[in-house]
ZAMARGU-4260 file (C-alpha; in steps of 0.2 Angstrom, whole numbers, plus 5000, padded with zeros to 4 digits):
<rodrens>
0) 5747/5680/5235 | 5731/5674/5239 | 5736/5654/5233 | 5752/5654/5245 | 5741/5662/5260
5) 5727/5649/5254 | 5739/5635/5256 | 5748/5641/5272 | 5731/5638/5281 | 5727/5624/5274
10) 5744/5616/5278 | 5741/5622/5296 | 5725/5615/5296 | 5730/5597/5291 | 5745/5596/5304
15) 5729/5604/5317 | 5718/5590/5313 | 5732/5576/5314 | 5738/5580/5329 | 5719/5581/5336
20) 5718/5564/5329 | 5735/5558/5337 | 5730/5567/5355 | 5712/5558/5354 | 5720/5541/5349
25) 5729/5543/5362 | 5716/5547/5374 | 5705/5533/5369 | 5720/5521/5366 | 5722/5521/5385
30) 5707/5509/5389 | 5709/5500/5404 | 5702/5498/5422 | 5695/5510/5434 | 5694/5506/5454
35) 5696/5510/5471 | 5689/5509/5487 | 5674/5519/5497 | 5674/5523/5516 | 5666/5534/5525
40) 5674/5548/5535 | 5680/5535/5549 | 5689/5525/5536 | 5677/5510/5537 | 5672/5502/5520
45) 5655/5504/5512 | 5650/5488/5506 | 5636/5489/5494 | 5637/5507/5487 | 5635/5512/5467
50) 5649/5519/5457 | 5641/5523/5440 | 5649/5532/5427 | 5640/5548/5423 | 5629/5549/5409
55) 5630/5531/5404 | 5622/5514/5411 | 5641/5507/5417 | 5640/5504/5433 | 5645/5493/5448
60) 5645/5490/5468 | 5658/5488/5482 | 5661/5473/5488 | 5662/5469/5507 | 5677/5477/5507
65) 5674/5492/5499 | 5682/5489/5484 | 5676/5491/5466 | 5681/5489/5448 | 5674/5496/5431
70) 5683/5485/5417 | 5686/5490/5399 | 5685/5509/5402 | 5688/5518/5385 | 5690/5534/5389
75) 5704/5540/5399 | 5695/5551/5412 | 5677/5548/5417 | 5665/5557/5430 | 5661/5546/5443
80) 5643/5546/5455 | 5643/5533/5471 | 5629/5534/5481 | 5622/5524/5495 | 5608/5524/5507
85) 5613/5534/5523 | 5626/5544/5512 | 5627/5560/5502 | 5628/5556/5486 | 5646/5561/5477
90) 5654/5563/5459 | 5671/5564/5457 | 5684/5561/5442 | 5694/5547/5439 | 5705/5541/5428
95) 5708/5523/5420 | 5721/5514/5427 | 5724/5524/5442 | 5716/5518/5457 | 5706/5530/5469
100) 5698/5533/5486 | 5683/5539/5490 | 5677/5544/5506 | 5659/5549/5507 | 5649/5560/5521
105) 5634/5553/5532 | 5619/5560/5522 | 5611/5576/5531 | 5599/5578/5519 | 5584/5576/5532
110) 5590/5594/5536 | 5598/5600/5520 | 5584/5593/5510 | 5575/5605/5498 | 5556/5603/5503
115) 5543/5612/5488 | 5526/5605/5499 | 5519/5620/5511 | 5531/5632/5506 | 5530/5648/5494
120) 5549/5647/5491 | 5558/5630/5488 | 5572/5630/5504 | 5581/5617/5515 | 5573/5610/5528
125) 5582/5617/5543 | 5575/5633/5537 | 5558/5632/5536 | 5547/5634/5548 | 5536/5619/5542
130) 5532/5604/5551 | 5536/5593/5537 | 5541/5575/5534 | 5549/5568/5518 | 5549/5547/5512
135) 5561/5543/5499 | 5559/5529/5488 | 5569/5517/5496 | 5561/5519/5512 | 5545/5516/5502
140) 5549/5501/5492 | 5553/5491/5508 | 5537/5489/5515 | 5520/5483/5509 | 5509/5497/5516
145) 5487/5493/5514 | 5485/5507/5505 | 5490/5527/5500 | 5485/5532/5516 | 5495/5519/5527
150) 5513/5527/5520 | 5505/5541/5532 | 5508/5530/5548 | 5528/5535/5546 | 5523/5552/5547
155) 5522/5561/5566 | 5506/5568/5571 | 5496/5559/5559 | 5483/5545/5563 | 5479/5534/5551
160) 5465/5520/5549 | 5469/5509/5536 | 5458/5493/5543 | 5446/5494/5529 | 5457/5489/5515
165) 5465/5501/5502 | 5451/5514/5500 | 5439/5522/5512 | 5453/5524/5524 | 5455/5539/5539
170) 5469/5551/5539 | 5467/5565/5553 | 5480/5577/5557 | 5484/5584/5576 | 5466/5579/5580
175) 5458/5590/5566 | 5446/5576/5562 | 5437/5572/5575 | 5423/5560/5579 | 5425/5550/5562
180) 5422/5533/5561 | 5417/5531/5541 | 5429/5531/5529 | 5419/5541/5518 | 5421/5555/5530
185) 5438/5554/5532 | 5451/5565/5523 | 5437/5583/5525 | 5451/5593/5533 | 5468/5588/5524
190) 5473/5588/5505 | 5478/5573/5496 | 5488/5578/5482 | 5497/5571/5467 | 5513/5582/5460
195) 5507/5598/5469 | 5488/5595/5464 | 5473/5587/5475 | 5468/5570/5469 | 5451/5577/5468
200) 5445/5595/5475 | 5428/5588/5481 | 5424/5575/5494 | 5405/5568/5499 | 5398/5553/5508
205) 5407/5536/5495 | 5416/5550/5488 | 5434/5554/5491 | 5454/5555/5487 | 5459/5538/5492
210) 5448/5531/5477 | 5459/5536/5465 | 5475/5536/5474 | 5490/5520/5472 | 5508/5522/5476
215) 5518/5511/5466 | 5533/5512/5457 | 5532/5529/5448 | 5531/5537/5466 | 5548/5544/5471
220) 5543/5554/5485 | 5532/5559/5499 | 5530/5575/5509 | 5518/5576/5521 | 5514/5595/5529
225) 5504/5593/5546 | 5495/5610/5550 | 5501/5626/5550 | 5506/5633/5530 | 5493/5621/5526
230) 5481/5634/5528 | 5486/5645/5516 | 5496/5634/5503 | 5483/5622/5500 | 5464/5622/5494
235) 5451/5620/5509 | 5464/5608/5519 | 5469/5618/5534 | 5474/5600/5543 | 5488/5595/5532
240) 5494/5592/5513 | 5500/5576/5507 | 5510/5576/5493 | 5514/5559/5481 | 5528/5567/5470
245) 5530/5554/5454 | 5548/5551/5446 | 5555/5560/5431 | 5564/5553/5417 | 5585/5557/5417
250) 5599/5559/5407 | 5599/5539/5405 | 5586/5525/5401 | 5582/5518/5417 | 5568/5504/5423
255) 5561/5492/5437 | 5550/5478/5435 | 5544/5473/5453 | 5534/5457/5456 | 5526/5454/5472
260) 5519/5439/5478 | 5508/5434/5494 | 5497/5424/5506 | 5487/5436/5515 | 5477/5429/5529
265) 5476/5413/5541 | 5470/5403/5526 | 5483/5411/5513 | 5474/5419/5501 | 5482/5422/5484
270) 5491/5440/5482 | 5500/5444/5465 | 5504/5462/5460 | 5517/5468/5445 | 5524/5487/5444
275) 5533/5494/5431 | 5542/5510/5427 | 5551/5516/5415 | 5561/5533/5410 | 5575/5541/5402
280) 5578/5555/5387 | 5569/5556/5372 | 5577/5569/5363 | 5585/5587/5365 | 5581/5592/5381
285) 5566/5580/5382 | 5562/5566/5396 | 5549/5554/5402 | 5544/5543/5414 | 5530/5529/5413
290) 5524/5516/5423 | 5510/5509/5433 | 5504/5492/5441 | 5492/5477/5440 | 5484/5468/5456
295) 5475/5455/5460 | 5472/5451/5478 | 5459/5438/5485 | 5461/5449/5504 | 5462/5441/5521
300) 5445/5442/5524 | 5440/5434/5508 | 5421/5433/5503 | 5422/5423/5488 | 5429/5434/5477
305) 5444/5447/5477 | 5444/5461/5485 | 5456/5470/5473 | 5457/5470/5457 | 5464/5480/5443
310) 5477/5494/5440 | 5484/5512/5432 | 5495/5518/5422 | 5506/5536/5425 | 5516/5546/5413
315) 5525/5563/5412 | 5535/5571/5400 | 5547/5585/5402 | 5553/5597/5393 | 5569/5607/5400
320) 5576/5622/5391 | 5586/5637/5398 | 5573/5647/5407 | 5563/5635/5413 | 5553/5618/5411
325) 5536/5611/5406 | 5529/5596/5410 | 5513/5584/5403 | 5506/5573/5414 | 5492/5559/5412
330) 5485/5545/5423 | 5471/5531/5419 | 5465/5522/5433 | 5454/5507/5432 | 5453/5498/5451
335) 5439/5487/5458 | 5439/5486/5478 | 5429/5480/5492 | 5430/5485/5512 | 5430/5476/5525
340) 5412/5478/5536 | 5411/5476/5556 | 5411/5458/5562 | 5403/5454/5579 | 5413/5457/5594
345) 5413/5453/5614 | 5421/5460/5628 | 5423/5480/5628 | 5439/5480/5639 | 5447/5468/5627
350) 5437/5467/5609 | 5438/5450/5603 | 5429/5443/5587 | 5412/5434/5595 | 5413/5414/5595
355) 5412/5408/5576 | 5423/5424/5571 | 5442/5429/5570 | 5453/5443/5562 | 5451/5434/5546
360) 5430/5433/5545 | 5417/5444/5533 | 5401/5448/5534 | 5400/5452/5515 | 5386/5444/5506
365) 5390/5428/5494 | 5391/5432/5475 | 5373/5436/5470 | 5362/5445/5455 | 5349/5455/5459
370) 5339/5470/5448 | 5329/5484/5455 | 5318/5499/5446 | 5326/5515/5444 | 5314/5525/5453
375) 5321/5541/5445 | 5328/5538/5426 | 5316/5523/5422 | 5322/5504/5420 | 5332/5493/5431
380) 5348/5495/5438 | 5360/5479/5442 | 5368/5475/5459 | 5381/5460/5461 | 5394/5463/5477
385) 5406/5455/5468 | 5409/5469/5457 | 5415/5478/5471 | 5419/5499/5470 | 5424/5502/5456
390) 5434/5517/5452 | 5439/5525/5436 | 5450/5540/5434 | 5456/5549/5419 | 5467/5565/5420
395) 5477/5576/5411 | 5488/5591/5414 | 5504/5600/5414 | 5515/5610/5426 | 5525/5625/5418
400) 5541/5635/5427 | 5551/5651/5419 | 5561/5663/5425 | 5555/5677/5421 | 5574/5687/5424
405) 5575/5700/5437 | 5572/5690/5450 | 5554/5684/5445 | 5548/5667/5440 | 5533/5659/5436
410) 5524/5643/5440 | 5508/5637/5434 | 5498/5619/5436 | 5485/5615/5428 | 5475/5599/5427
415) 5457/5590/5420 | 5450/5575/5426 | 5435/5562/5423 | 5430/5553/5440 | 5418/5538/5441
420) 5413/5527/5456 | 5401/5514/5454 | 5396/5506/5472 | 5390/5488/5470 | 5393/5483/5489
425) 5384/5482/5504 | 5382/5498/5514 | 5381/5492/5531 | 5376/5475/5541 | 5367/5475/5555
430) 5357/5463/5565 | 5337/5460/5566 | 5326/5450/5577 | 5314/5440/5572 | 5303/5443/5586
435) 5302/5463/5583 | 5290/5471/5577 | 5301/5483/5568 | 5311/5468/5558 | 5293/5466/5547
440) 5288/5483/5547 | 5306/5487/5537 | 5303/5473/5525 | 5284/5474/5520 | 5276/5490/5528
445) 5257/5492/5537 | 5251/5483/5526 | 5263/5467/5524 | 5259/5464/5544 | 5248/5449/5548
450) 5244/5435/5557 | 5251/5420/5550 | 5267/5410/5549 | 5283/5414/5545 | 5296/5404/5536
455) 5314/5407/5535 | 5324/5395/5522 | 5342/5393/5515 | 5342/5402/5500 | 5353/5387/5490
460) 5345/5373/5498 | 5328/5377/5502 | 5330/5370/5520 | 5318/5376/5535 | 5331/5387/5546
465) 5318/5395/5557 | 5297/5397/5560 | 5288/5411/5567 | 5270/5412/5573 | 5262/5430/5572
470) 5247/5431/5583 | 5235/5446/5588 | 5243/5457/5604 | 5237/5470/5615 | 5233/5485/5608
475) 5230/5476/5592 | 5247/5474/5586 | 5256/5457/5581 | 5267/5445/5593 | 5278/5435/5587
480) 5284/5417/5595 | 5300/5405/5586 | 5293/5389/5586 | 5309/5382/5577 | 5326/5388/5574
485) 5340/5381/5568 | 5350/5396/5562 | 5370/5398/5566 | 5374/5413/5579 | 5359/5411/5589
490) 5373/5412/5605 | 5378/5429/5600 | 5358/5438/5597 | 5343/5425/5601 | 5333/5423/5586
495) 5341/5435/5574 | 5349/5436/5557 | 5361/5449/5548 | 5351/5462/5538 | 5362/5470/5525
500) 5358/5487/5517 | 5363/5490/5499 | 5362/5500/5486 | 5371/5505/5469 | 5378/5523/5469
505) 5384/5529/5453 | 5397/5543/5457 | 5401/5555/5440 | 5412/5569/5443 | 5422/5581/5428
510) 5435/5593/5438 | 5447/5605/5430 | 5461/5613/5442 | 5472/5625/5439 | 5484/5635/5453
515) 5498/5648/5447 | 5510/5658/5457 | 5522/5673/5452 | 5537/5674/5463 | 5550/5689/5466
520) 5566/5688/5475 | 5577/5698/5481 | 5592/5702/5491 | 5585/5694/5507 | 5565/5694/5503
525) 5555/5684/5493 | 5536/5689/5489 | 5523/5676/5480 | 5506/5681/5474 | 5495/5666/5465
530) 5479/5659/5463 | 5469/5644/5463 | 5452/5638/5453 | 5443/5623/5456 | 5427/5617/5446
535) 5419/5600/5451 | 5404/5596/5441 | 5395/5583/5453 | 5383/5570/5449 | 5378/5557/5462
540) 5365/5545/5459 | 5358/5533/5476 | 5347/5518/5472 | 5341/5500/5473 | 5332/5500/5489
545) 5338/5481/5493 | 5340/5473/5511 | 5346/5457/5512 | 5343/5443/5524 | 5357/5431/5530
550) 5364/5419/5543 | 5376/5426/5557 | 5391/5417/5553 | 5407/5420/5544 | 5403/5422/5525
555) 5386/5423/5529 | 5373/5415/5518 | 5357/5422/5512 | 5341/5419/5518 | 5323/5419/5510
560) 5307/5423/5520 | 5288/5419/5516 | 5272/5422/5524 | 5258/5412/5528 | 5242/5420/5532
565) 5232/5437/5531 | 5240/5453/5529 | 5232/5469/5537 | 5230/5473/5518 | 5220/5461/5515
570) 5227/5447/5503 | 5228/5428/5511 | 5238/5414/5508 | 5255/5412/5504 | 5267/5427/5502
575) 5285/5431/5498 | 5294/5443/5507 | 5309/5443/5498 | 5314/5435/5483 | 5321/5415/5480
580) 5340/5425/5484 | 5334/5432/5499 | 5334/5451/5493 | 5319/5461/5501 | 5313/5476/5498
585) 5314/5492/5509 | 5296/5499/5516 | 5290/5512/5505 | 5300/5529/5509 | 5314/5519/5520
590) 5322/5517/5502 | 5322/5531/5492 | 5330/5534/5477 | 5341/5550/5477 | 5348/5560/5464
595) 5360/5573/5468 | 5367/5587/5456 | 5380/5600/5460 | 5393/5611/5454 | 5405/5618/5465
600) 5418/5634/5461 | 5430/5637/5470 | 5444/5652/5469 | 5455/5658/5480 | 5470/5670/5478
605) 5485/5671/5491 | 5499/5680/5496 | 5517/5676/5504 | 5533/5685/5511 | 5549/5678/5517
610) 5561/5690/5524 | 5578/5684/5529 | 5581/5699/5543 | 5597/5693/5547 | 5607/5677/5542
615) 5601/5666/5554 | 5583/5675/5558 | 5568/5671/5545 | 5552/5679/5547 | 5537/5671/5534
620) 5519/5675/5534 | 5505/5674/5521 | 5486/5675/5519 | 5473/5665/5509 | 5456/5669/5503
625) 5445/5658/5497 | 5427/5659/5488 | 5417/5644/5488 | 5401/5644/5478 | 5387/5628/5478
630) 5375/5627/5465 | 5363/5614/5462 | 5348/5603/5463 | 5340/5586/5474 | 5328/5574/5467
635) 5321/5562/5479 | 5309/5547/5476 | 5295/5546/5488 | 5290/5530/5487 | 5274/5519/5494
640) 5272/5500/5499 | 5253/5494/5499 | 5241/5482/5489 | 5245/5490/5473 | 5256/5474/5468
645) 5272/5483/5462 | 5280/5479/5445 | 5272/5461/5443 | 5257/5468/5449 | 5253/5454/5464
650) 5253/5461/5480 | 5257/5445/5488 | 5276/5449/5483 | 5283/5460/5494 | 5300/5462/5486
655) 5294/5472/5471 | 5278/5483/5479 | 5286/5498/5480 | 5279/5511/5468 | 5283/5529/5466
660) 5272/5542/5474 | 5282/5558/5468 | 5299/5566/5465 | 5303/5581/5473 | 5314/5594/5468
665) 5326/5608/5478 | 5337/5617/5474 | 5351/5626/5484 | 5364/5641/5478 | 5376/5644/5493
670) 5393/5654/5493 | 5405/5655/5508 | 5419/5667/5509 | 5435/5665/5519 | 5452/5671/5525
675) 5465/5662/5532 | 5483/5668/5540 | 5498/5659/5544 | 5515/5667/5551 | 5532/5662/5558
680) 5548/5664/5564 | 5562/5652/5562 | 5581/5656/5572 | 5595/5645/5565 | 5609/5643/5578
685) 5620/5636/5567 | 5619/5624/5554 | 5614/5608/5565 | 5601/5617/5575 | 5585/5629/5573
690) 5570/5632/5580 | 5554/5641/5573 | 5537/5645/5580 | 5520/5649/5570 | 5504/5653/5572
695) 5490/5646/5560 | 5471/5651/5558 | 5462/5641/5543 | 5447/5640/5538 | 5438/5626/5527
700) 5422/5626/5519 | 5410/5611/5522 | 5410/5595/5510 | 5396/5592/5500 | 5386/5582/5511
705) 5380/5596/5519 | 5371/5599/5503 | 5364/5583/5498 | 5357/5580/5514 | 5345/5594/5511
710) 5335/5584/5498 | 5316/5586/5506 | 5306/5602/5502 | 5301/5603/5519 | 5321/5604/5527
715) 5330/5614/5511 | 5325/5630/5521 | 5336/5621/5536 | 5352/5623/5522 | 5365/5633/5532
720) 5381/5630/5528 | 5395/5636/5541 | 5415/5638/5538 | 5426/5626/5551 | 5440/5636/5560
725) 5457/5628/5565 | 5468/5638/5575 | 5485/5631/5578 | 5501/5635/5588 | 5516/5626/5586
730) 5534/5626/5591 | 5548/5615/5583 | 5565/5611/5586 | 5576/5602/5574 | 5594/5599/5578
735) 5604/5585/5572 | 5622/5578/5579 | 5634/5564/5572 | 5622/5552/5562 | 5608/5558/5571
740) 5592/5571/5565 | 5579/5576/5578 | 5562/5584/5575 | 5551/5589/5590 | 5535/5599/5587
745) 5524/5603/5601 | 5507/5610/5594 | 5491/5617/5601 | 5477/5615/5589 | 5457/5622/5591
750) 5445/5616/5577 | 5426/5623/5577 | 5412/5624/5568 | 5411/5603/5567 | 5394/5596/5562
755) 5385/5582/5572 | 5373/5573/5560 | 5360/5561/5565 | 5346/5550/5561 | 5331/5546/5571
760) 5314/5534/5568 | 5299/5544/5562 | 5280/5543/5567 | 5273/5531/5558 | 5290/5525/5548
765) 5304/5529/5540 | 5316/5542/5547 | 5319/5559/5548 | 5334/5572/5554 | 5336/5583/5567
770) 5343/5601/5566 | 5362/5601/5563 | 5370/5604/5579 | 5390/5609/5578 | 5405/5605/5592
775) 5421/5615/5596 | 5438/5602/5601 | 5454/5607/5609 | 5470/5595/5607 | 5487/5598/5614
780) 5502/5586/5609 | 5520/5584/5603 | 5525/5576/5589 | 5544/5569/5586 | 5555/5562/5572
785) 5570/5556/5574 | 5583/5546/5563 | 5598/5540/5572 | 5613/5529/5563 | 5622/5522/5577
790) 5637/5514/5566 | 5636/5506/5548 | 5624/5492/5554 | 5612/5498/5563 | 5601/5513/5563
795) 5583/5516/5570 | 5568/5528/5564 | 5555/5534/5575 | 5540/5546/5575 | 5529/5547/5590
800) 5514/5557/5594 | 5508/5562/5613 | 5492/5571/5613 | 5476/5574/5623 | 5461/5580/5615
805) 5448/5588/5624 | 5429/5592/5618 | 5426/5611/5622 | 5408/5613/5616 | 5396/5599/5610
810) 5379/5592/5611 | 5369/5579/5603 | 5349/5575/5600 | 5342/5561/5612 | 5327/5554/5602
815) 5314/5548/5617 | 5304/5541/5605 | 5297/5541/5587 | 5297/5558/5580 | 5305/5574/5584
820) 5292/5579/5597 | 5301/5574/5611 | 5318/5573/5607 | 5330/5583/5620 | 5349/5587/5619
825) 5365/5582/5630 | 5379/5590/5631 | 5397/5581/5631 | 5406/5597/5634 | 5421/5596/5646
830) 5424/5574/5640 | 5439/5568/5630 | 5437/5569/5611 | 5431/5550/5605 | 5444/5541/5592
835) 5459/5552/5595 | 5473/5541/5604 | 5482/5549/5616 | 5499/5539/5611 | 5505/5534/5593
840) 5521/5527/5592 | 5530/5519/5576 | 5548/5513/5578 | 5560/5504/5565 | 5576/5497/5572
845) 5587/5491/5554 | 5601/5481/5551 | 5612/5483/5537 | 5627/5472/5531 | 5634/5472/5514
850) 5621/5467/5502 | 5609/5464/5515 | 5596/5473/5528 | 5582/5468/5538 | 5571/5477/5549
855) 5557/5476/5564 | 5544/5489/5563 | 5534/5492/5580 | 5517/5503/5579 | 5508/5507/5593
860) 5490/5514/5594 | 5487/5520/5613 | 5468/5522/5619 | 5455/5530/5612 | 5437/5535/5619
865) 5425/5527/5609 | 5412/5542/5609 | 5407/5559/5615 | 5400/5550/5631 | 5417/5543/5635
870) 5407/5527/5639 | 5423/5516/5637 | 5439/5517/5627 | 5445/5507/5614 | 5461/5500/5622
875) 5478/5502/5614 | 5487/5488/5604 | 5504/5485/5596 | 5508/5481/5578 | 5524/5472/5573
880) 5530/5473/5553 | 5544/5462/5547 | 5556/5464/5531 | 5572/5458/5525 | 5581/5461/5509
885) 5595/5454/5499 | 5604/5462/5483 | 5609/5446/5473 | 5619/5457/5459 | 5617/5475/5455
890) 5602/5475/5446 | 5593/5460/5455 | 5586/5462/5472 | 5575/5451/5484 | 5565/5455/5499
895) 5552/5447/5509 | 5539/5454/5522 | 5527/5450/5535 | 5515/5463/5539 | 5505/5460/5557
900) 5517/5447/5562 | 5508/5442/5577 | 5491/5441/5571 | 5485/5456/5583 | 5466/5459/5584
905) 5468/5478/5585 | 5450/5485/5585 | 5450/5502/5575 | 5432/5506/5575 | 5416/5499/5581
910) 5397/5500/5581 | 5385/5499/5596 | 5375/5484/5600 | 5360/5482/5593 | 5350/5482/5577
915) 5349/5493/5561 | 5337/5506/5572 | 5351/5507/5586 | 5365/5509/5573 | 5356/5523/5562
920) 5357/5532/5580 | 5376/5532/5580 | 5388/5528/5592 | 5385/5544/5601 | 5369/5539/5607
925) 5377/5524/5618 | 5376/5531/5635 | 5383/5524/5650 | 5366/5516/5655 | 5366/5507/5639
930) 5384/5501/5641 | 5381/5496/5657 | 5366/5483/5650 | 5377/5480/5636 | 5390/5473/5650
935) 5379/5465/5661 | 5370/5455/5646 | 5388/5450/5637 | 5380/5459/5622 | 5389/5457/5606
940) 5393/5472/5596 | 5401/5477/5581 | 5423/5480/5577 | 5435/5481/5562 | 5451/5477/5564
945) 5470/5480/5559 | 5470/5469/5543 | 5477/5450/5547 | 5495/5442/5543 | 5502/5444/5528
950) 5518/5436/5519 | 5526/5444/5503 | 5539/5440/5494 | 5547/5453/5481 | 5559/5455/5466
955) 5565/5469/5459 | 5574/5470/5442 | 5584/5486/5438 | 5591/5491/5422
</rodrens>
């Protein structure tokens, strides 16, 4: 019985197996072609669309008629993925040898895309009460940004100053960064992030996020939030969040090789770059992505050595499972970057490079080696400007997303990084007069002043360029007379040279950052509670108290200085003020060595609640509490210059006469507690129109500069860090029609607690810092973002910001003489905020036909008040960037770009007329009286402009 039953089931099994093989054979025997046509909703052909068999590498493109064919397909039924820029990606089932017609819907992702930055829960942009702009990989690939910050010019409400190069940029959101000229302070109120975590959790002079942030082929998306929810969703950054989101691997292996060659500047200096990105599966639900770049850039303002040289590698591995995912990520950056210095300029109404200079000029020092004492740790330090600013970033971390069931979910991201920055580049260039006592006091001190002859010589050839006689005048002080002058650039500032300050700044920061959130969703509500922890161990050393003398010209030449005569210190004969290369030692305590050491611990708790009151009305609000504790100590070397002879024991070699007088240390331990709030209502009239209103109050603890500035025992008691407060009201309109996505966001912001630091000359030489003053500012404006597809060929994207910013409260110190005894205050309340453009526009029309596209971007930056005194305005200017591309085939693409097409000199920042002392007093001390005198005398000042014209050719191969 059992045997018969077994035989019966065996026969059935064999029959079913043979039947399955027969049917399978029929299916696979139907090898043939899959063909069809892709059109839009109006029946018009869509040329250049990608048609791919899902989960394979089989892909083709439609021709000019929208037709496509995939040959030798050996599966009877497949799933096709059809995609094209400007249309929604579509999946459809197709059968071999049966032509199909496919209709693509116009892309509406600007409203329907899911956003994750600035929200506690993922939601469509139409449903979110957040002022956010997104850029995808295709949009970013078509342009050649000067830096990571440069991409943000495509975001309304954001002011970007990327004129100096790839690093030390400034990013301001809604007037939140006011009065900022130096890029070292350019990110104080915003959070620059990579994959949802800050690049670095602390900032201070000479250290910020853009030293470690570079866009490359691994960048998949950029999400930019202005104001609003940044107060409660980001750490210490109420001004905005700019999140650079990396690509991750997919179901099939894919990659891209991108090479770029360029000519930058009028002289056509070389630029070369290679990007690589690879991604795909690596096992059961394991995926990877790895890539990076390497770049060599001589720079349009060529100083004799490359301005950018280095690269990075980034990687991530993702494990997906039924209830969540785990992502491991890492990054290594090793890059060297220079930044442009301000060049001599004439004309306040229309700033233009002075005689002998142009948009390509540089005043950076030539390649030179210099060794100086390390006054704190002993030994010596080396300096060479060709080493530039070397930034190294090593980071690794993980992100865990877990569905806990019952509407609960958990998200945790953590990262550890070790960051270093070594400055080997000049700190500033200003003019000095050979007939000014201050010049010689700065170089030699009191004991070095003398009666005799000063000789300025070309440091390379030894040819004398200028001779100055010194004789006693009234009051017993030397008076200087020029007897010979063959220096260039004297029509700009007679009897003068460039004086360049420099030092080797060592920054070492080790950081750990962790952010977690626990989310609960119910029928019409979402609750989030979470925490943030950031730990930064910061060490910064400032040394090398050197200054260099050079000629006033493009690519200055170093000048050496000797003195032959009798000094007040009692020495006589020939004295070496500089070494043979033209480098001197700043007098005494002017060039002190400083060591800063701080540990910043930052903890935060946040809560968010979203309530879908009705199908159309949503209310969301949140709170954030932050605790920031900074402990540490600062060491300061007090030096003296005299007849002791310094390192070599020779008092006649002034360039090494500084010796240590004493070393002091001060300690600090300060804690700030802040509360922030944001709440909004979003009303969706229908799927095409929505409006929201939001009020936010965000707090920010000061950066570490406040602590590092307190480095003297006599001033440490004045250390009183204060929180800064932003209050913002915004209303957002989101609307779409056929082909149009429109966002209009009026806003009103108040920023208070902004410090105003100044430095003045002290009695007997040296400098002092007066008590800190704080300002308050108001900004009223409207942000507009629009994407409009006119037809299948023409589209246009535009962003605009119209704003007016006013100084509500602001006072500054005025130094009436050396020392603080006669200092007075001046009020600028009621004036327009400086460096805040009234109008910012970015308009890009694009034409596409088949495999070809071209665009022209018009950027306009309106006039800005030059300083708080409103003595003059930096004029508005336009910049045009051109781009075009062609798809050679489905894998190979070529593109060409020309940035700053008409080589416009657009002044972005400025430095007041005068020498080093005037420069240290700051632009706000440039009064109406001084301005009138400068105009009358046609006095030169200094500006830095947008980068000069540059040409780029890019080849991209995707596989």
